[in-house]
N, C-alpha and C positions, 0 to 999 in steps of 0.2 A: 522441365519447363521453367524458364526464368521468370522471376517475380516482377510485377510492375514496380519500377523505381521512380520515387518522387523527388524532384529537384526542389531545393528550398528557394523560396523567394528572396529577393534582395533585402527585404525587411528581416526575414528570418535569419539570413546570413549575418546581417548587422547585429542582430540580437546576440547571436553566438559569439561573434568577434569581440564585442564590447563586454561581454561577460566572461571572457577567459580570465581565470583567476589561478592564484598559487594554491598548492595543496593545503588542506587544513592541517593545523598542528593542535594537538590535544595535550594539555598537562593537568595533573591533578595531585592533590595530596594523597589520594588513594592510588598508589603506584601500581597496584595489581590491575586496575581498570585501565590506567594509562598504558600499561604494557599490552593489554588485550586489544585496546583501540589501535596501537601502532602495528600490531601484527595484522589486525584486520584490514587497516588501510593498504599496507603493503601487499597482502594477499588478494584483496579486490582489485587493485591496479594491475596485478599480474594478469588478470583475466581480460584486460582491455584488448580489443581486436587489433589486427595489423592495419597499418596506414593504407595499404594497397589491396586490402581484401575486397572482392567484388561487390559484396553486399553494402559497402560503405561503412561508416563509423558504427562499432558495435561492441558489446562486451559479452563474455561467457555467462550465460544464465540458462543452463541445462546441464545434463551430464557431460562433463569436460571432454570425454573422447569424441564427442558429436561436433565440436566446434560450432555451436549453435545457441540460439536464444528462444526461449519458450514463453508462452503468453502469461502463464501463472507466475513463473519466476521472475520475469521482467516486471510485472505488476507489484511484486514484493520488493525487488531490488532497486527500483528506480529512484527513490528518495536518497538511499545511500550513494548511489551513483552521482546523483546531482550534487551532493555534498562534496564528493570527490572530484568535481569539475567535469564530469562526463555528460555535459549538456548536449553536445553534437550526437553522441551515441543514443541518448535517450529520445531525441527528436527523430532520428532516423528509424529507430526500431519501432517506435510507436506509429510513425508514418506507414511503415510496412505492415503492421498488424491492421491498422485501420483501412488501409488502401487495398487490401486483399480479401475483404469480405466480398461474397459473391453468391448470386442465386444458385448457381451450379453446385455449390457446396452447402446449399440449404441456409445461406447466410452465416455459415461459418467463415473464419479467416483461416490462415495456416497456424496450427498449433505450435509449430516449431520451424524456424528459419535457420539455415546455416550460412556460413561466411562466404559460401560460393553463390549466394543469392538465389537459393532454391528452397523449396520446402524440403525439410530434412527427410531423407528416405526412411529413417527409422519409424516415421510417423505418417508417411504419405506415399500413396502409389498413384492415384489420379483422383479427380473430383468426386468420384463415387466411392472411393476406397481409401479411407484414412482414419487416423485416430484423432479424436477430439473430445475435450472434456467441457461439458456445456456451461459450467460456471465462468468459463474464460472470457466470453464477451463482456459480462458485467464487471469482471475484475479489471479488464483493460479499461472499460468505460470509466470506472471509479478512479483508476490509477491516472488516466489522463486529466481527469478533474483535479486531482491531488497535485499533479505536476503544474497545472495552471495556478493553483492556490500558492504553491511554493515558489514558482518562478516569476509569476506575473506574465508569462507568455500566452497570449490568447490564441496562438497557433493551435494549442491542444484542445481548444473547444470550438474554434471558429473555422479553421481550415476545411474546405469542402470534403476531404476524405473523412475527417473526424465527425462532421455533422451527418454524413451519410451513414457512418458506422453507428453513431448514436441512435439515429432514427430507425435503421434496419434492425438493431439489436432489441429495442423495446417494442417493436411491432412485428415485423415478418419473422424474425428469429423465434419469438415466443410462440407465434402461430404455428410455424413449421414444426417446432419440436414439442408441441402440446404442452406449454409451460404456464398457462393461465393459473391463478391461484387456486380455482376450484377444480383443477384437472390433475394436480400433482400426484394424487394417490390413485388416479384412474388411467392415467396416460399409458399408451402402449410402450412395451419395452424398447422397440427399435422403430420409431416412427418414420424414419427415412432410410431404412436399410437397403443395401444393394439388392437387386434381383438378378439371378438367384441368390438367396441368402446362405451363407456358410457360417455356422455358429463357431467353427473352430478357427476361423480367420479373424484375428483381432481387429483388422481393418474394416470388417463388417460388424462384429459384435461391439466394438468401441467407437463406432462412428456415431458420436453423440452420447458418450458416457455421461450420465446424469450426476456426476459428483466428481470431486478431486480424489476421492478414495478409490484407488484402482485395484484393490485386492478383494473387494466384496463381490461375491457371486450372486447372480440372479437378481440384479439391482434394478429397481424401477425409478426411485428418486432418492438422493442424498440430502441430509439436512443442510449441508453446506450449500447446495443448489438453492434452497428456499432462502437461505440468508443472502446468497448472492443476488437473486431475483430482487429481494427487498432493496439491497444496496444500489442496484442498477436503477431502479425506478426512482428512488429518493435522489440519486445523483442527478439523473436526467431532469428531475423536477428542479434541482438547485440550478442547473445549467440554464433551463428556460427562465427561471425567476431572474437570473442575472441579466438576461437578454430582454427583460421586460415583458415576457410572454406569461403573465401571471395566471390567466385562465387556463391555459394549457398545462402549466406547471402543477395547478391544483388537481387536474385530472390524474397525473402520474403519482402525485403525493397520495392520493386515495388508493391507486393501485399498489403502492408500497404498503399501505396500511393493511391491505387485504392479505398480502404475504405474512406480515407480522401476526395477524389475527390467526391464520392458519398454522404458523409455527407454534403459538402458544396453545392453540386448541387441540391440534393433532399430534404434536411431536414431544410434548412433555409427559413424562411418566411419574404420576404421583407415587406410585408404588416404589420406584427405584430412586426418586428424587434426582432425576436427570433427563436430559433430552435423548430421545432415540436419535441415532445417526443416519439410519437408512430404512427404506421401506422396500420390500421385495416384490417380485412378480407374484409370489404366492399370497400376498396381502398381509404379510407379517412385518412388524417393526423389529428392528434389531439394533445392536450397539457394537460399534467398531470405532476407528478413528473419524474424525470430522468435526469435533467440537472446537478445535482451534479456529475454524472459519466462522463460527458463530461469533467469536470475539473479533476476528479480523474484519469481518464485514459490519461489525458494530450493530448487530441485530437483536441484542438482548436488552430489552427495556425494564424487565422485572428484576430489580436489583437483587432480591434474595435468590432467584434462579441464576442470575449471572455470577453471584458469589459461589453458588454451588459448582457452577461450570468451571470457574477458575480453580476451585479446590481440586476438581477432578483432573483438570489439565496438569496442575502442579504435580499431582501424584503419579500420573501416567509415565510409563516407560515408552518412549516413542522415538521415530527416526529424526535425523538432524534437519530434514526438510521442515518438518513441523516445529522443531525446537528453535529454528532460525528466527521464527516469528516472535518468540517469547521475550527477548530483551525489550522490544517496543511495546508489545502487549501488557507485560507485567507492569512496566512503568505507567502506562496509560491507565491501567485499572487499579493503580494504587498499591501493588505489591512490589515495592521498590527493592527490598532486599533479595527477593526471589529473582527479580530482574538482573541485579548484579550477579547473583549466583549462576545465572545462565550465561551471561557474558564471559564469566571466568570459565565455566565448564565448556563453553563452545570453542573458546580459544585454546584450551588445554591441549598440548601435544598428544596426550593419551586418548583424547576423544576420537572415536571412529568416524572417519569421513569428514573431519572438520575442514577438509580442503574443498567440500562441495560449495560452489560459488555463493549460494544464498547465506551461507554461515557468516562470512566476512562482511557482506553487505548488510545483513541483519544486525550484526554488532555495531557497525557505523551508525545505522538509523537508531538503534538503542541508545547509543551514547548521546547522539545529537538531539534527536526528538524527545528521547526519554530522560536520561539523566539531566541533560542541559535545559530540557523543556522548551526547545526552540519550535515555534509554530507560527509560520507566516500565513497571512491570509490576503491574497491579491485583491479581493473584492473591496477592501477598505485601506489597502496598502499598509497593514498593521502587522507588526511583529510582536508576538507574546513570548515571554520567557518566564521559567520558574525552575529553580533548583530542586530537584527531586532526590533528596537523601535525608536518612535519619541521623547520619554521622556528621561530626563537625569536619571542617576542613574546607577546601576550595577546589575549583575546577575552571578551566579556561579553554576556549577553543578560538583559533584564528582562522580568517580567510574562508568563511562559509558564503557561498553564493546563494542569494535568495532575493526575491522581489526587484529583480533588475538591478541589484546592487550587490554589496559585499560587506560582511560584518565580522567583527571579532567581539566575542563575549566572554566576561570574566565574572563568575560567581564567587565573590571574595568570601562570602559566608552565607548562611541562610537569610540574613537581613540586608545584604549589600551586593549589588551587581553594578557592573560597568560595561558599556557597549561603545564600540567605535564603528562609525559608518565609513568604510574605506572604499566605497564605490561612488557612483555618480547620481544617486536618486535618493531623495528624502523618504522617510517612513515614520509612521507613528510607532513608538515603542510602548507597549503595555507591560511594564516591568512588575511581575507578581512575586509574592513572598508568602510562604505558609505562616499563619498566625494572624492575630488581630492587632493591628498597629494603626494609631491615629494620625501619626506624622511622618513626613519624609523629608530628607535633605537631598535636593536635586542640584549637583554642582554648587554646593553651598547656599542654595536658596531653599527657605522653608516652604513646604507645601503640605496640604492635607492628603493623607492616604485614604482611598476608598476601600469599602468592604465587598468581598464576593465569596463565591464558593467554587470549588473544583468539581470534577465529575463524580467524586465520591462524597460530595457534600462536606468537604473539609474547608475550614475557614482559610481564606486567603486576603491579603491586602495588596492593593495594586496602585500604581501611579502611571499615568499616560502623559507622553511628552514627544514632541517631534524631534527626530535626529536627522540633521542635514548632512550632505556629503562633507567628509573630512572633520566631522564633529565627534567628540567623545562625551558621553553623558555618564555620570556616576550617581547612583541613587542608593540611599540608605534609609531604611524605615526603622521607626522607634516608637 
């Protein structure tokens, strides 16, 4: 069965055409990280789909022999792909995921789509018999929001297929799969199983697998699904807020809080000082993989518990799919040296399965969003940057597409950064630096530096200034 194919509007086509950019180049005094980035860039671009493939623009984001892209993998790889200039690919793949949600599949989409523009047969037989991991809808919903924040392209949140996907995911999907906050420990194991049901058929047993952890038997709910539900609700609230629907946004913010309340009340083990990762159909909590997604969905608001989770993730021996999230996550949560360690480990030729597509895209994301601290926010047309390293030295990256423009960023030291706007749209640059500084020099002009904190409550100093097209700005704090 062929998939529904969405043609881009003229506006969308113009957005893509005018945002075609050169490939980014990364240089650093840390030559090991520079080498890792260069390998990752080449490897990631190797997975770009063929120009004449029936599915349209795409990149590999599943097990490579399948020539396909999967909802979880794309949700993770999309920022790295955007950095590498794969805008057309991202738009097309997200369109397909959003556009193929359907009532006949109980408001699932297709878990995996192949280059022949069909649901991958490894995961799909028909609308009643298929493999599907329930966190996927909320992962894609959040990823489409992050794509908007990064690119400034409102197609990701305003196009009819995306609006329908959002609304169905936070309403009918939750009802159909019994995912209300107070139902997660009581829900049936297979609420939409085919009839007659065959336990030995994975397309029956895993039609609505309540976790990304696929090796746990007798599973009722995974902790990653709780985190995904929270992130889905808060993301939809953010989208509604942007659209001025503040009353409706507040409803979904309250729903998000209910999932957080249940996470902290039901899933934390005081005895073991960690979160359980699954709840079984026999009513027992257990521990397996899954903690990575508590961090990925940013669901941990208790700093002590978050720290314990980071410690456990750091010590765990786990597959490359999970490890591919670590460069970004460890930079985000303040474990900079550990993030660097994972960049080098994942790019090492001796690392098993380093060719899995997520690995190279995860390294690109880790360097750009993590080490370089590049964080655009289309809501305010603001680009925040901060150099995340404990070492002396420098790092620079050129030709990064974001906010409907293109930038090159040079961290000359921990106290000095320069940026050039090589695209066609102005943005506000929030240049941040670790430490407490009172003064700044902005292109030779003295300015006052402002004080702030990062996510780990570390002191930062920052300066905000507008950067126009073809303008270069150099800021040093002292």
